[in-house]
DORO-761605 format. One record per residue (C-alpha): chain; residue in three letters; x, y, z. Coordinates in Angstrom, 3 decimals, padded with zeros to 6 digits, m for minus. Each point is the difference from the previous one (the first is absolute). Layout:
% residues N
@kette=A; rest=ALA; east=X; north=Y; up=Z;
...
This chain:
% residues 400
@kette=A; rest=MET; east=m016.345; north=098.719; up=005.751;
@kette=A; rest=LYS; east=m001.469; north=m001.066; up=003.503;
@kette=A; rest=ILE; east=000.002; north=002.703; up=003.185;
@kette=A; rest=GLY; east=m000.199; north=m000.986; up=003.272;
@kette=A; rest=VAL; east=m001.050; north=002.296; up=002.914;
@kette=A; rest=LEU; east=002.096; north=m000.713; up=002.894;
@kette=A; rest=LYS; east=m000.925; north=m000.471; up=003.359;
@kette=A; rest=GLU; east=001.669; north=002.433; up=002.562;
@kette=A; rest=GLU; east=001.999; north=m001.731; up=002.508;
@kette=A; rest=LYS; east=001.866; north=003.300; up=001.715;
@kette=A; rest=VAL; east=m000.440; north=m000.072; up=003.722;
@kette=A; rest=PRO; east=m001.900; north=002.125; up=000.823;
@kette=A; rest=ALA; east=m002.833; north=m000.987; up=m002.034;
@kette=A; rest=ASP; east=m000.753; north=002.426; up=m003.033;
@kette=A; rest=LYS; east=m003.331; north=m000.025; up=m001.329;
@kette=A; rest=ARG; east=000.603; north=002.120; up=m003.286;
@kette=A; rest=VAL; east=m000.045; north=m002.158; up=m003.786;
@kette=A; rest=PRO; east=001.311; north=000.874; up=m002.954;
@kette=A; rest=LEU; east=m002.875; north=m000.208; up=m001.751;
@kette=A; rest=THR; east=m003.444; north=m000.375; up=001.226;
@kette=A; rest=PRO; east=m002.927; north=m002.710; up=m001.017;
@kette=A; rest=LYS; east=m001.520; north=002.506; up=m002.647;
@kette=A; rest=GLN; east=003.317; north=000.779; up=m001.473;
@kette=A; rest=CYS; east=001.248; north=m003.752; up=m000.467;
@kette=A; rest=ARG; east=m003.351; north=000.259; up=m001.753;
@kette=A; rest=LEU; east=000.636; north=002.725; up=m002.061;
@kette=A; rest=LEU; east=003.451; north=m001.597; up=m000.776;
@kette=A; rest=LEU; east=m001.287; north=m003.075; up=m001.381;
@kette=A; rest=ASP; east=m002.605; north=001.617; up=m002.169;
@kette=A; rest=THR; east=002.419; north=002.192; up=m001.455;
@kette=A; rest=TYR; east=002.561; north=m002.529; up=m000.816;
@kette=A; rest=PRO; east=m001.975; north=m003.045; up=m000.519;
@kette=A; rest=ASP; east=002.845; north=m002.004; up=m000.626;
@kette=A; rest=ILE; east=001.756; north=000.080; up=003.275;
@kette=A; rest=GLU; east=m001.049; north=m002.151; up=003.544;
@kette=A; rest=ILE; east=m000.100; north=001.445; up=002.965;
@kette=A; rest=SER; east=000.328; north=m001.771; up=003.848;
@kette=A; rest=VAL; east=m000.204; north=001.744; up=003.239;
@kette=A; rest=LYS; east=001.542; north=m001.929; up=003.011;
@kette=A; rest=SER; east=m002.205; north=m000.768; up=002.794;
@kette=A; rest=SER; east=000.512; north=002.119; up=002.926;
@kette=A; rest=PRO; east=m002.141; north=000.768; up=003.352;
@kette=A; rest=ILE; east=001.326; north=003.454; up=000.268;
@kette=A; rest=ARG; east=m000.079; north=002.189; up=m002.808;
@kette=A; rest=CYS; east=m002.972; north=002.488; up=m000.136;
@kette=A; rest=PHE; east=m001.657; north=m001.389; up=m002.866;
@kette=A; rest=SER; east=m001.226; north=m003.444; up=001.065;
@kette=A; rest=ASP; east=000.730; north=m003.288; up=m002.280;
@kette=A; rest=ALA; east=m003.983; north=m000.151; up=m000.877;
@kette=A; rest=MET; east=000.153; north=003.157; up=m001.289;
@kette=A; rest=TYR; east=002.532; north=m000.753; up=m002.536;
@kette=A; rest=ILE; east=m002.108; north=m003.213; up=m000.430;
@kette=A; rest=ALA; east=m003.184; north=001.761; up=m001.011;
@kette=A; rest=GLU; east=001.922; north=001.989; up=m002.545;
@kette=A; rest=GLY; east=001.227; north=m003.312; up=m001.608;
@kette=A; rest=ILE; east=003.628; north=000.091; up=001.122;
@kette=A; rest=ASP; east=001.692; north=m003.219; up=000.935;
@kette=A; rest=VAL; east=001.009; north=m000.794; up=003.953;
@kette=A; rest=VAL; east=002.660; north=m002.042; up=000.299;
@kette=A; rest=ASP; east=002.244; north=m000.994; up=002.787;
@kette=A; rest=ASP; east=003.166; north=m000.251; up=m002.203;
@kette=A; rest=LEU; east=001.267; north=002.183; up=m003.190;
@kette=A; rest=ASN; east=003.007; north=m002.214; up=m001.079;
@kette=A; rest=ASP; east=m001.649; north=000.230; up=m003.443;
@kette=A; rest=CYS; east=000.018; north=003.656; up=m000.406;
@kette=A; rest=ASP; east=002.186; north=002.106; up=m002.013;
@kette=A; rest=VAL; east=m000.109; north=003.277; up=001.448;
@kette=A; rest=LEU; east=m000.538; north=000.666; up=003.607;
@kette=A; rest=ILE; east=m001.196; north=003.272; up=001.748;
@kette=A; rest=GLY; east=m000.894; north=001.174; up=003.222;
@kette=A; rest=VAL; east=001.106; north=002.924; up=002.559;
@kette=A; rest=LYS; east=002.248; north=m000.454; up=003.023;
@kette=A; rest=GLU; east=003.488; north=m002.234; up=m000.309;
@kette=A; rest=VAL; east=m000.272; north=m003.814; up=m000.669;
@kette=A; rest=PRO; east=001.407; north=m002.214; up=002.623;
@kette=A; rest=LYS; east=003.089; north=m001.339; up=m001.475;
@kette=A; rest=GLU; east=m001.512; north=m003.638; up=000.715;
@kette=A; rest=SER; east=m003.083; north=000.401; up=m002.037;
@kette=A; rest=LEU; east=001.798; north=001.571; up=m002.860;
@kette=A; rest=ILE; east=m000.162; north=m002.495; up=m003.370;
@kette=A; rest=ALA; east=002.932; north=m000.312; up=m002.338;
@kette=A; rest=ASN; east=m000.252; north=001.179; up=m003.389;
@kette=A; rest=LYS; east=m003.161; north=002.393; up=000.194;
@kette=A; rest=THR; east=m000.172; north=003.963; up=m000.298;
@kette=A; rest=TYR; east=m001.092; north=001.325; up=002.955;
@kette=A; rest=LEU; east=m001.614; north=003.557; up=000.452;
@kette=A; rest=TYR; east=000.091; north=001.472; up=003.433;
@kette=A; rest=PHE; east=001.570; north=002.923; up=002.501;
@kette=A; rest=SER; east=003.584; north=m001.686; up=000.384;
@kette=A; rest=HIS; east=001.348; north=002.237; up=002.360;
@kette=A; rest=THR; east=003.479; north=m000.439; up=m001.120;
@kette=A; rest=ILE; east=000.884; north=002.560; up=m002.375;
@kette=A; rest=LYS; east=001.242; north=002.712; up=002.573;
@kette=A; rest=GLU; east=002.164; north=m003.584; up=001.447;
@kette=A; rest=GLN; east=m002.232; north=m000.633; up=003.111;
@kette=A; rest=PHE; east=001.989; north=m002.156; up=002.133;
@kette=A; rest=TYR; east=m002.893; north=m001.956; up=001.131;
@kette=A; rest=ASN; east=m001.066; north=m000.928; up=m003.870;
@kette=A; rest=ARG; east=003.180; north=m001.193; up=m001.270;
@kette=A; rest=GLU; east=m000.479; north=m003.934; up=000.513;
@kette=A; rest=LEU; east=m003.165; north=000.484; up=m001.721;
@kette=A; rest=LEU; east=001.689; north=001.877; up=m003.171;
@kette=A; rest=LEU; east=003.007; north=m003.089; up=m000.100;
@kette=A; rest=LYS; east=m002.803; north=m002.769; up=000.266;
@kette=A; rest=MET; east=m002.083; north=001.680; up=m002.814;
@kette=A; rest=ILE; east=003.267; north=000.138; up=m002.180;
@kette=A; rest=GLU; east=000.658; north=m003.681; up=001.420;
@kette=A; rest=LEU; east=m003.176; north=m000.824; up=m001.451;
@kette=A; rest=ASN; east=000.251; north=001.507; up=m003.500;
@kette=A; rest=ILE; east=m002.855; north=002.358; up=000.799;
@kette=A; rest=SER; east=m000.817; north=002.936; up=m001.905;
@kette=A; rest=MET; east=m000.727; north=002.777; up=002.438;
@kette=A; rest=VAL; east=m001.931; north=003.020; up=m000.801;
@kette=A; rest=ASP; east=m000.225; north=002.569; up=002.446;
@kette=A; rest=TYR; east=m002.790; north=002.375; up=000.073;
@kette=A; rest=GLU; east=001.852; north=002.580; up=001.815;
@kette=A; rest=GLU; east=001.825; north=000.116; up=m003.663;
@kette=A; rest=LEU; east=m002.759; north=000.073; up=m002.362;
@kette=A; rest=ARG; east=000.685; north=003.417; up=m001.294;
@kette=A; rest=ASN; east=m001.020; north=001.671; up=m003.407;
@kette=A; rest=LYS; east=002.146; north=001.517; up=m002.512;
@kette=A; rest=GLN; east=000.221; north=003.252; up=001.852;
@kette=A; rest=GLY; east=001.021; north=m001.945; up=003.181;
@kette=A; rest=LYS; east=m002.992; north=000.355; up=002.007;
@kette=A; rest=ARG; east=m001.383; north=m003.304; up=002.068;
@kette=A; rest=LEU; east=m003.130; north=m001.250; up=m001.591;
@kette=A; rest=LEU; east=m000.938; north=m001.637; up=003.506;
@kette=A; rest=GLY; east=m000.203; north=000.065; up=003.430;
@kette=A; rest=PHE; east=m002.222; north=000.540; up=003.019;
@kette=A; rest=GLY; east=000.886; north=003.189; up=000.780;
@kette=A; rest=ARG; east=m003.204; north=001.484; up=m000.339;
@kette=A; rest=TYR; east=m001.684; north=m001.903; up=002.140;
@kette=A; rest=ALA; east=002.757; north=000.684; up=002.483;
@kette=A; rest=GLY; east=m000.480; north=003.358; up=m000.174;
@kette=A; rest=ILE; east=m003.522; north=m000.351; up=000.593;
@kette=A; rest=VAL; east=m000.202; north=m002.013; up=002.888;
@kette=A; rest=GLY; east=003.043; north=001.757; up=001.152;
@kette=A; rest=ALA; east=m002.206; north=003.409; up=m000.138;
@kette=A; rest=TYR; east=m002.571; north=m001.556; up=001.774;
@kette=A; rest=ASN; east=001.753; north=m001.361; up=002.651;
@kette=A; rest=GLY; east=001.931; north=003.320; up=000.737;
@kette=A; rest=PHE; east=m003.866; north=001.367; up=000.633;
@kette=A; rest=LEU; east=m000.616; north=m003.006; up=002.364;
@kette=A; rest=THR; east=003.142; north=000.708; up=002.018;
@kette=A; rest=TYR; east=m000.669; north=004.073; up=000.435;
@kette=A; rest=GLY; east=m003.572; north=m001.182; up=001.220;
@kette=A; rest=LEU; east=001.258; north=m002.434; up=002.775;
@kette=A; rest=LYS; east=003.215; north=002.618; up=000.933;
@kette=A; rest=SER; east=m002.588; north=002.959; up=000.228;
@kette=A; rest=GLY; east=m002.885; north=m002.150; up=001.115;
@kette=A; rest=LYS; east=m002.134; north=002.157; up=m002.260;
@kette=A; rest=TYR; east=m001.616; north=m002.895; up=m001.731;
@kette=A; rest=ASN; east=000.807; north=m003.781; up=m000.629;
@kette=A; rest=LEU; east=m000.058; north=m001.744; up=m003.328;
@kette=A; rest=LYS; east=m000.531; north=m003.750; up=m001.431;
@kette=A; rest=GLU; east=003.583; north=m001.307; up=m000.516;
@kette=A; rest=ALA; east=000.396; north=m000.723; up=m003.610;
@kette=A; rest=HIS; east=000.546; north=m003.675; up=000.044;
@kette=A; rest=ASN; east=m003.264; north=m000.606; up=001.979;
@kette=A; rest=CYS; east=m001.985; north=001.984; up=m003.068;
@kette=A; rest=GLU; east=m001.270; north=m002.848; up=m002.686;
@kette=A; rest=ASP; east=001.419; north=002.667; up=m002.759;
@kette=A; rest=ARG; east=000.639; north=003.305; up=m001.158;
@kette=A; rest=ILE; east=m003.441; north=001.171; up=000.292;
@kette=A; rest=GLU; east=m000.852; north=m000.683; up=003.504;
@kette=A; rest=MET; east=003.712; north=001.600; up=001.051;
@kette=A; rest=GLU; east=m000.835; north=002.587; up=m001.899;
@kette=A; rest=SER; east=m003.646; north=000.658; up=001.811;
@kette=A; rest=GLU; east=002.013; north=000.275; up=002.755;
@kette=A; rest=ILE; east=001.533; north=003.388; up=m000.794;
@kette=A; rest=SER; east=m003.093; north=002.031; up=000.935;
@kette=A; rest=LYS; east=001.028; north=m000.578; up=003.464;
@kette=A; rest=ILE; east=002.807; north=001.943; up=m000.258;
@kette=A; rest=LYS; east=000.020; north=003.219; up=002.454;
@kette=A; rest=LEU; east=002.547; north=002.561; up=m000.223;
@kette=A; rest=SER; east=000.163; north=003.397; up=000.564;
@kette=A; rest=ASN; east=002.608; north=001.798; up=m001.266;
@kette=A; rest=GLU; east=002.914; north=m002.416; up=m000.264;
@kette=A; rest=LYS; east=002.736; north=000.351; up=m002.985;
@kette=A; rest=ILE; east=000.804; north=m002.756; up=m001.925;
@kette=A; rest=ILE; east=003.405; north=m000.749; up=m002.148;
@kette=A; rest=VAL; east=m000.325; north=m002.804; up=m002.830;
@kette=A; rest=THR; east=003.105; north=m000.659; up=m001.900;
@kette=A; rest=GLY; east=000.247; north=m002.623; up=m003.507;
@kette=A; rest=ASN; east=m000.787; north=000.243; up=m003.224;
@kette=A; rest=GLY; east=000.297; north=m003.639; up=m001.147;
@kette=A; rest=ARG; east=m002.218; north=m002.389; up=000.296;
@kette=A; rest=VAL; east=000.025; north=m000.015; up=003.705;
@kette=A; rest=GLY; east=m000.646; north=003.957; up=000.073;
@kette=A; rest=ASN; east=m002.937; north=m000.519; up=m002.325;
@kette=A; rest=GLY; east=m001.679; north=m002.157; up=002.607;
@kette=A; rest=ILE; east=000.298; north=002.011; up=002.433;
@kette=A; rest=MET; east=m001.539; north=002.766; up=m001.644;
@kette=A; rest=GLU; east=m002.349; north=m002.345; up=m000.925;
@kette=A; rest=ILE; east=m001.519; north=000.451; up=003.771;
@kette=A; rest=MET; east=001.013; north=003.263; up=000.774;
@kette=A; rest=GLU; east=m002.767; north=001.142; up=m002.929;
@kette=A; rest=LYS; east=m002.344; north=m002.521; up=001.380;
@kette=A; rest=SER; east=000.779; north=001.798; up=003.589;
@kette=A; rest=ASN; east=m001.231; north=003.433; up=m001.181;
@kette=A; rest=ILE; east=003.106; north=001.668; up=001.532;
@kette=A; rest=ARG; east=000.679; north=003.149; up=m001.949;
@kette=A; rest=GLU; east=003.409; north=m000.097; up=m001.607;
@kette=A; rest=VAL; east=002.039; north=003.727; up=000.493;
@kette=A; rest=SER; east=003.218; north=001.046; up=m001.798;
@kette=A; rest=LYS; east=003.434; north=m000.244; up=001.843;
@kette=A; rest=LEU; east=000.048; north=003.386; up=000.713;
@kette=A; rest=GLU; east=m003.678; north=000.116; up=001.571;
@kette=A; rest=PHE; east=000.950; north=m003.196; up=002.348;
@kette=A; rest=ILE; east=003.347; north=001.552; up=001.238;
@kette=A; rest=GLN; east=m001.737; north=003.947; up=000.606;
@kette=A; rest=ASP; east=m003.726; north=m000.311; up=000.693;
@kette=A; rest=THR; east=m002.002; north=m001.385; up=002.644;
@kette=A; rest=PHE; east=m003.275; north=m001.701; up=m000.730;
@kette=A; rest=ASN; east=m003.600; north=m001.204; up=001.912;
@kette=A; rest=GLU; east=m000.003; north=m002.836; up=m002.291;
@kette=A; rest=ALA; east=002.392; north=m002.975; up=m000.763;
@kette=A; rest=VAL; east=002.372; north=000.386; up=m002.648;
@kette=A; rest=PHE; east=002.522; north=m001.757; up=m002.101;
@kette=A; rest=VAL; east=003.010; north=000.773; up=m002.106;
@kette=A; rest=HIS; east=001.280; north=m002.643; up=m002.465;
@kette=A; rest=LEU; east=004.158; north=000.240; up=m000.601;
@kette=A; rest=ASN; east=001.904; north=m001.242; up=m002.759;
@kette=A; rest=THR; east=003.770; north=m001.001; up=000.552;
@kette=A; rest=MET; east=001.186; north=003.930; up=m000.960;
@kette=A; rest=ASP; east=m002.196; north=001.615; up=002.122;
@kette=A; rest=TYR; east=001.829; north=m001.092; up=003.038;
@kette=A; rest=ASN; east=003.498; north=m000.496; up=m001.447;
@kette=A; rest=VAL; east=002.630; north=003.051; up=m000.549;
@kette=A; rest=LYS; east=003.451; north=m000.084; up=m001.379;
@kette=A; rest=LYS; east=002.580; north=000.867; up=003.220;
@kette=A; rest=ASP; east=001.736; north=002.497; up=m002.071;
@kette=A; rest=GLY; east=m003.136; north=002.043; up=m000.305;
@kette=A; rest=SER; east=m000.062; north=m000.003; up=m003.842;
@kette=A; rest=ILE; east=m002.761; north=m000.900; up=m002.566;
@kette=A; rest=THR; east=m001.395; north=m003.383; up=000.718;
@kette=A; rest=VAL; east=m000.210; north=m002.262; up=m002.995;
@kette=A; rest=LYS; east=m002.027; north=m003.438; up=000.461;
@kette=A; rest=GLN; east=002.346; north=m002.138; up=m001.795;
@kette=A; rest=GLU; east=002.925; north=001.518; up=001.894;
@kette=A; rest=PHE; east=m001.985; north=m001.458; up=002.975;
@kette=A; rest=TYR; east=m000.451; north=m003.494; up=m001.274;
@kette=A; rest=SER; east=003.620; north=m000.183; up=m001.375;
@kette=A; rest=ASN; east=001.772; north=002.050; up=003.085;
@kette=A; rest=PRO; east=m002.436; north=m000.482; up=002.830;
@kette=A; rest=GLU; east=003.362; north=000.660; up=002.658;
@kette=A; rest=LEU; east=m000.101; north=003.731; up=m001.431;
@kette=A; rest=PHE; east=m003.535; north=000.539; up=001.847;
@kette=A; rest=LYS; east=m001.697; north=000.427; up=003.030;
@kette=A; rest=SER; east=m003.509; north=m000.532; up=001.144;
@kette=A; rest=THR; east=m001.739; north=003.249; up=000.797;
@kette=A; rest=PHE; east=m003.266; north=m002.760; up=001.432;
@kette=A; rest=MET; east=000.215; north=001.685; up=003.492;
@kette=A; rest=HIS; east=m001.230; north=003.344; up=m001.802;
@kette=A; rest=TYR; east=m003.610; north=m001.775; up=m000.154;
@kette=A; rest=ALA; east=m000.019; north=m002.620; up=003.021;
@kette=A; rest=ILE; east=000.573; north=002.710; up=002.553;
@kette=A; rest=HIS; east=m003.590; north=001.322; up=m001.512;
@kette=A; rest=ALA; east=m001.264; north=m003.811; up=m000.439;
@kette=A; rest=ASP; east=m002.022; north=m002.525; up=002.324;
@kette=A; rest=ILE; east=m000.456; north=m002.816; up=m002.076;
@kette=A; rest=PHE; east=002.463; north=m001.151; up=m002.930;
@kette=A; rest=ILE; east=m000.754; north=m002.687; up=m002.322;
@kette=A; rest=ALA; east=003.528; north=m001.218; up=m001.943;
@kette=A; rest=GLY; east=000.163; north=m001.459; up=m003.394;
@kette=A; rest=HIS; east=002.734; north=001.299; up=m001.209;
@kette=A; rest=TYR; east=002.452; north=m002.138; up=m001.946;
@kette=A; rest=TYR; east=003.655; north=000.148; up=002.069;
@kette=A; rest=SER; east=003.141; north=m000.840; up=m001.388;
@kette=A; rest=SER; east=003.499; north=m000.465; up=001.470;
@kette=A; rest=GLY; east=001.795; north=002.963; up=000.799;
@kette=A; rest=SER; east=m003.010; north=002.619; up=m000.349;
@kette=A; rest=PRO; east=m000.601; north=002.101; up=002.871;
@kette=A; rest=PHE; east=m001.951; north=m001.040; up=002.945;
@kette=A; rest=LEU; east=m003.458; north=001.370; up=m000.084;
@kette=A; rest=PHE; east=000.492; north=000.532; up=004.124;
@kette=A; rest=THR; east=002.652; north=m001.219; up=002.054;
@kette=A; rest=ARG; east=m000.148; north=m001.046; up=003.903;
@kette=A; rest=GLU; east=001.550; north=003.352; up=000.599;
@kette=A; rest=ASP; east=m002.734; north=001.926; up=m001.853;
@kette=A; rest=ALA; east=m003.025; north=m001.861; up=001.662;
@kette=A; rest=LYS; east=001.885; north=000.934; up=003.665;
@kette=A; rest=SER; east=m000.632; north=003.705; up=m001.002;
@kette=A; rest=PRO; east=m002.950; north=002.074; up=002.267;
@kette=A; rest=ASP; east=m001.202; north=001.007; up=m003.251;
@kette=A; rest=PHE; east=m000.705; north=m003.585; up=m001.766;
@kette=A; rest=ASN; east=m003.971; north=m000.752; up=000.339;
@kette=A; rest=LEU; east=m000.581; north=m002.798; up=m001.722;
@kette=A; rest=LYS; east=m001.895; north=m002.411; up=001.737;
@kette=A; rest=VAL; east=m001.300; north=m002.805; up=m002.352;
@kette=A; rest=VAL; east=002.618; north=m001.689; up=m002.655;
@kette=A; rest=ALA; east=m001.803; north=m002.201; up=m002.380;
@kette=A; rest=ASP; east=003.472; north=m001.359; up=m001.645;
@kette=A; rest=VAL; east=m001.408; north=m001.630; up=m003.322;
@kette=A; rest=SER; east=003.807; north=m000.223; up=m001.224;
@kette=A; rest=CYS; east=001.040; north=m001.414; up=002.982;
@kette=A; rest=ASP; east=004.006; north=000.088; up=m000.315;
@kette=A; rest=ILE; east=001.079; north=m001.215; up=003.403;
@kette=A; rest=ASN; east=002.524; north=002.521; up=001.599;
@kette=A; rest=GLY; east=m000.248; north=002.096; up=m003.008;
@kette=A; rest=PRO; east=m001.233; north=003.333; up=m001.149;
@kette=A; rest=VAL; east=m002.920; north=000.247; up=002.685;
@kette=A; rest=ALA; east=001.678; north=m000.022; up=003.297;
@kette=A; rest=SER; east=m002.867; north=m001.775; up=001.914;
@kette=A; rest=THR; east=m000.408; north=m002.714; up=m002.172;
@kette=A; rest=ILE; east=002.225; north=m002.721; up=001.856;
@kette=A; rest=LYS; east=m001.482; north=m003.353; up=m000.700;
@kette=A; rest=PRO; east=m002.851; north=m000.948; up=m002.100;
@kette=A; rest=SER; east=m003.256; north=m000.823; up=001.664;
@kette=A; rest=THR; east=m002.795; north=m002.474; up=m000.906;
@kette=A; rest=ILE; east=m003.296; north=m000.203; up=m001.244;
@kette=A; rest=ALA; east=m001.054; north=m001.422; up=003.761;
@kette=A; rest=ASN; east=001.976; north=002.495; up=001.767;
@kette=A; rest=PRO; east=000.100; north=003.394; up=m002.601;
@kette=A; rest=ILE; east=001.411; north=002.364; up=002.488;
@kette=A; rest=TYR; east=002.553; north=000.764; up=002.123;
@kette=A; rest=GLY; east=001.447; north=003.116; up=001.653;
@kette=A; rest=TYR; east=003.201; north=001.743; up=m000.303;
@kette=A; rest=ASP; east=001.301; north=001.846; up=002.846;
@kette=A; rest=LYS; east=002.040; north=002.852; up=m001.782;
@kette=A; rest=GLN; east=002.558; north=000.457; up=002.789;
@kette=A; rest=SER; east=000.677; north=m003.589; up=001.272;
@kette=A; rest=GLU; east=m000.107; north=m000.971; up=m003.672;
@kette=A; rest=GLN; east=m001.799; north=m002.934; up=001.209;
@kette=A; rest=GLU; east=m003.357; north=m001.712; up=m000.411;
@kette=A; rest=ILE; east=m002.663; north=000.754; up=002.674;
@kette=A; rest=ASP; east=m003.680; north=000.014; up=000.117;
@kette=A; rest=PHE; east=m001.265; north=001.915; up=m002.881;
@kette=A; rest=ARG; east=m002.505; north=001.612; up=002.170;
@kette=A; rest=ASP; east=002.020; north=001.677; up=002.412;
@kette=A; rest=GLU; east=m000.082; north=003.800; up=m000.235;
@kette=A; rest=GLY; east=003.580; north=000.573; up=m001.612;
@kette=A; rest=ALA; east=000.385; north=m002.990; up=m002.148;
@kette=A; rest=ILE; east=m000.531; north=000.032; up=m004.275;
@kette=A; rest=ALA; east=m002.597; north=m002.650; up=m000.795;
@kette=A; rest=VAL; east=001.799; north=m001.938; up=m002.792;
@kette=A; rest=MET; east=m001.984; north=m002.217; up=m002.601;
@kette=A; rest=ALA; east=002.711; north=m002.111; up=m002.190;
@kette=A; rest=VAL; east=m001.651; north=m002.974; up=m000.969;
@kette=A; rest=ASP; east=001.880; north=m001.461; up=m002.806;
@kette=A; rest=ASN; east=m002.329; north=m002.370; up=m001.634;
@kette=A; rest=LEU; east=m002.995; north=002.669; up=m000.226;
@kette=A; rest=PRO; east=m001.983; north=m001.284; up=m003.505;
@kette=A; rest=CYS; east=m000.355; north=m003.220; up=002.115;
@kette=A; rest=GLU; east=m002.861; north=001.660; up=002.182;
@kette=A; rest=LEU; east=m002.001; north=000.188; up=m003.257;
@kette=A; rest=PRO; east=000.938; north=m002.943; up=m001.793;
@kette=A; rest=LYS; east=m003.192; north=m000.521; up=m002.355;
@kette=A; rest=ASP; east=000.317; north=003.609; up=m001.187;
@kette=A; rest=ALA; east=003.885; north=m000.092; up=m000.177;
@kette=A; rest=SER; east=m000.003; north=m003.444; up=m001.941;
@kette=A; rest=GLU; east=m002.493; north=001.614; up=m002.221;
@kette=A; rest=ASP; east=001.623; north=003.212; up=m000.779;
@kette=A; rest=PHE; east=003.372; north=m002.035; up=m000.881;
@kette=A; rest=GLY; east=m001.354; north=m002.652; up=m002.171;
@kette=A; rest=ASN; east=m001.600; north=002.534; up=m002.416;
@kette=A; rest=GLU; east=002.924; north=001.779; up=m000.045;
@kette=A; rest=MET; east=001.922; north=m003.762; up=m000.739;
@kette=A; rest=LEU; east=m002.890; north=m000.337; up=m002.949;
@kette=A; rest=ALA; east=000.555; north=003.000; up=m001.756;
@kette=A; rest=LYS; east=003.914; north=000.307; up=000.269;
@kette=A; rest=ILE; east=001.574; north=m003.384; up=000.565;
@kette=A; rest=ILE; east=m001.894; north=m002.946; up=m001.127;
@kette=A; rest=PRO; east=000.153; north=001.075; up=m003.531;
@kette=A; rest=SER; east=003.677; north=000.333; up=m000.349;
@kette=A; rest=LEU; east=000.093; north=m003.387; up=002.083;
@kette=A; rest=LEU; east=m002.288; north=m001.839; up=m002.363;
@kette=A; rest=ILE; east=000.071; north=001.673; up=m003.593;
@kette=A; rest=SER; east=003.183; north=001.727; up=m000.417;
@kette=A; rest=ASP; east=002.532; north=001.841; up=002.337;
@kette=A; rest=ASP; east=000.955; north=002.412; up=m002.557;
@kette=A; rest=GLU; east=001.454; north=002.769; up=002.522;
@kette=A; rest=HIS; east=001.664; north=m002.342; up=001.585;
@kette=A; rest=ILE; east=m002.500; north=000.417; up=003.308;
@kette=A; rest=ILE; east=000.489; north=m003.541; up=001.652;
@kette=A; rest=ALA; east=003.749; north=m000.197; up=m001.446;
@kette=A; rest=ASN; east=000.782; north=002.812; up=001.774;
@kette=A; rest=ALA; east=m001.200; north=m001.256; up=003.474;
@kette=A; rest=THR; east=001.132; north=m003.335; up=m000.622;
@kette=A; rest=ILE; east=002.658; north=m000.487; up=002.794;
@kette=A; rest=CYS; east=001.336; north=m003.164; up=m000.422;
@kette=A; rest=LYS; east=m000.824; north=m002.578; up=m002.696;
@kette=A; rest=ALA; east=002.044; north=m003.250; up=m001.521;
@kette=A; rest=GLY; east=001.656; north=m000.494; up=003.249;
@kette=A; rest=ASP; east=001.636; north=003.576; up=000.226;
@kette=A; rest=LEU; east=m000.737; north=003.596; up=000.211;
@kette=A; rest=THR; east=m001.081; north=001.617; up=m002.701;
@kette=A; rest=GLN; east=002.309; north=003.104; up=m001.626;
@kette=A; rest=ASN; east=m002.152; north=002.830; up=001.674;
@kette=A; rest=PHE; east=000.305; north=m001.625; up=003.529;
@kette=A; rest=GLU; east=003.994; north=m000.922; up=m000.258;
@kette=A; rest=TYR; east=000.373; north=002.808; up=002.971;
@kette=A; rest=LEU; east=m001.246; north=m003.068; up=002.532;
@kette=A; rest=ARG; east=003.176; north=m002.107; up=m001.130;
@kette=A; rest=ASN; east=001.578; north=001.109; up=003.615;
@kette=A; rest=TYR; east=m003.378; north=m000.130; up=001.776;
@kette=A; rest=VAL; east=m000.566; north=m003.920; up=m001.445;
@kette=A; rest=ASN; east=003.521; north=m001.199; up=000.326;
@kette=A; rest=GLY; east=m000.191; north=001.280; up=003.976;
@kette=A; rest=ASN; east=002.299; north=003.044; up=m000.493;
């Protein structure tokens, strides 16, 4: 088998890679019967010279490769017929802007393996950049609070050489008695917690957070069932929430009225209660000054997230009364950080983390045996048609 590492062509530019130079070298050493070629790119975080230094072929054409791996969507005009592709296609939720991409892959007899659908037998996702979304998102939350409060200044993550330099900035954080809410327990939530631990801010219980005052900054880590209860007051069962979310209401405001900063890393599914609504935010008791919305669901469960922000302009203000964007430094504004491509701010570290998971969890199924159907179950289209697992996309493909 010959594997080709794609050049990222999506705009704006994405500097991440699916495999670093050292990981490509390790792959060749582990599986001596395969070949690897990397398409030349002037933008990726690891230069062509770094791949060449590891003995990896850097080429301008990947037509002779069998499997092509990248990160983001491949432009339709760059697709090569009859190949197997692995990348984030952003088609499985029927995204209107990528329908033509899926149609083209079907037309070209491409086997499309979507990273988002690579799962183990328990249904748990095996690959993703969520950890680094949480890491950078939490850091950006502190950066935003520093600018909003005027207490300190942090170097923007994307201007740091790597995670080590970014984390060295955390020592500049100056807090007094701020209260912080963290949500999320998956990859994103775990990434957030890594930064919370580096910050040396003390974690307190839910009851302490609501009832007590402190002479130091503290945070509370909430899971889904900490801020969702049954509308009828009956006993809350987690599984029931996932199957019938409409029977529940949010109690997030019990915490929000006591908090200064909210770092949101929760997963939100359609039909679930909003954490706080625009009407909630208008309450005189509402206290949040900064929302770092790593989850970034627009006009969704976090009312102040009215649009995504960018790496170049990561912060905007939300006016609670007018429900419009204003300067985040305004007295009444919630400062919102809602960058929707956070891992791109630390592309080297995020790529290394992703590649390590790829080598450990995916490559054996790709190269040796797919006994657990990890690759097969994540293949959206093959042999000129949708696969059985993704037959639900038929109307999407047909334009209905």
